[in-house]
C-alpha positions in Angstrom: -14.9 8.9 -9.7 -18.3 7.5 -9.3 -17.4 3.8 -9.7 -14.8 4.2 -6.9 -17.5 5.6 -4.6 -19.9 2.8 -5.5 -17.4 0.0 -4.9 -16.1 1.6 -1.7 -19.7 1.7 -0.4 -20.1 -2.0 -1.5 -16.9 -2.8 0.4 -18.1 -1.0 3.5 -21.4 -2.9 3.4 -19.5 -6.2 3.1 -17.2 -5.4 6.0 -20.1 -4.3 8.2 -22.2 -7.5 7.6 -19.4 -10.1 7.3 -18.8 -12.1 10.5 -15.3 -13.0 11.5 -16.0 -16.5 10.3 -17.0 -15.1 6.9 -13.8 -13.1 6.7 -11.8 -16.2 7.4 -13.5 -18.4 4.8 -11.3 -19.9 2.1 -11.1 -18.5 -1.4 -9.4 -20.0 -4.4 -5.6 -20.4 -4.6 -5.1 -20.5 -0.8 -6.5 -17.0 -0.1 -9.2 -16.1 2.4 -11.9 -13.5 2.2 -9.9 -11.1 4.4 -6.7 -11.7 2.5 -8.4 -10.9 -0.8 -9.7 -7.7 0.8 -6.1 -6.9 1.8 -5.0 -7.7 -1.7 -7.4 -4.9 -3.0 -6.0 -2.6 -0.2 -2.5 -3.2 -1.3 -3.2 -2.2 -4.9 -5.3 0.8 -3.7 -2.4 1.9 -1.4 0.0 1.6 -4.4 -2.1 4.3 -6.1 -1.8 6.6 -3.1 2.0 6.1 -2.8 2.7 6.5 -6.5 0.5 9.5 -7.0 2.1 11.2 -4.0 5.6 10.6 -5.4 4.6 11.7 -8.9 3.1 14.9 -7.6 5.9 15.8 -5.2 8.9 14.6 -7.2 7.6 14.4 -10.8 8.5 10.7 -10.9 6.1 8.8 -13.2 5.2 5.3 -12.0 6.5 2.4 -13.9 4.1 0.6 -16.2 2.6 -2.6 -14.7 3.9 -5.8 -16.2 1.7 -8.9 -15.8 4.6 -11.0 -14.6 5.4 -8.4 -11.9 1.8 -8.4 -10.7 1.9 -12.1 -10.3 5.0 -12.3 -8.2 4.0 -9.3 -6.1 0.6 -10.9 -5.3 2.3 -14.2 -4.5 4.9 -12.7 -2.3 2.4 -10.5 -0.4 -0.1 -13.4 0.2 1.6 -14.9 3.4 1.6 -11.5 5.0 -2.0 -10.9 4.2 -3.1 -14.3 5.5 -1.3 -13.6 8.8 -3.3 -10.5 9.6 -6.4 -11.0 11.8 -9.4 -11.1 9.5 -11.4 -8.4 11.1 -8.5 -6.0 11.1 -7.7 -6.9 7.5 -11.3 -6.0 6.5 -11.2 -2.7 8.4 -7.8 -1.8 6.9 -9.0 -2.6 3.4 -11.9 -0.1 3.9 -9.5 2.6 5.4 -7.2 2.3 2.5 -10.0 2.3 -0.1 -11.2 5.6 1.4 -7.7 7.1 1.3 -7.2 5.9 -2.3 -10.5 7.3 -3.4 -9.8 10.7 -1.8 -6.4 10.8 -3.5 -7.9 10.1 -6.9 -10.8 12.5 -6.4 -8.4 15.3 -5.4 -6.4 15.2 -8.7 -6.7 18.3 -10.7 -7.9 18.3 -14.3 -4.6 19.7 -15.2 -2.7 16.8 -13.6 -5.0 14.3 -15.3 -4.6 16.0 -18.7 -0.9 17.0 -18.5 0.4 13.7 -17.2 -2.1 11.3 -18.9 -2.4 9.4 -15.7 -4.5 6.6 -17.3 -1.4 5.4 -19.1 0.4 4.7 -15.9 -2.1 4.2 -13.1 -5.6 2.7 -13.2 -7.5 5.4 -11.3 -10.7 3.5 -11.5 -10.2 1.4 -8.4 -13.8 0.1 -9.0 -12.5 -2.2 -11.7 -10.3 -4.2 -9.4 -12.5 -4.0 -6.4 -15.6 -5.2 -8.3 -13.8 -8.2 -9.6 -12.8 -9.3 -6.1 -16.1 -8.3 -4.4 -18.0 -10.4 -6.9 -15.7 -13.4 -6.1 -16.2 -12.8 -2.3 -20.0 -12.6 -2.6 -20.1 -15.8 -4.6 -18.1 -17.6 -1.8 -20.3 -16.1 0.9 -23.5 -16.8 -1.0 -24.6 -13.1 -0.8 
């Protein structure tokens, strides 16, 4: 997916140019730049895990509920804030690459037969762009 590639490139550029101080800068609601990057990585990794399970075991992922998304984000935040900022940024990029490879490798048959879009948002670009925009505003870039 083209949008995935573009936002992954944007993420790579941000990780390459951001200083450790930049990565530790505060974001709204008690997050930091690095923790927001890990937040994106968490949801990218979710795609990898759920696609793998779906393809191996035929288990469709549960539909996302907005209330679940909130508590999951809130419960993961302390762990994300605890990781060293540079490692968090590098891990976010590694997971974005893995997620994008997993999505790109899906067959047309899998996409059509299983109507993936009802269960998983394979356009990782949507989520990444939202947060990269926020980060760039905070960093003034």
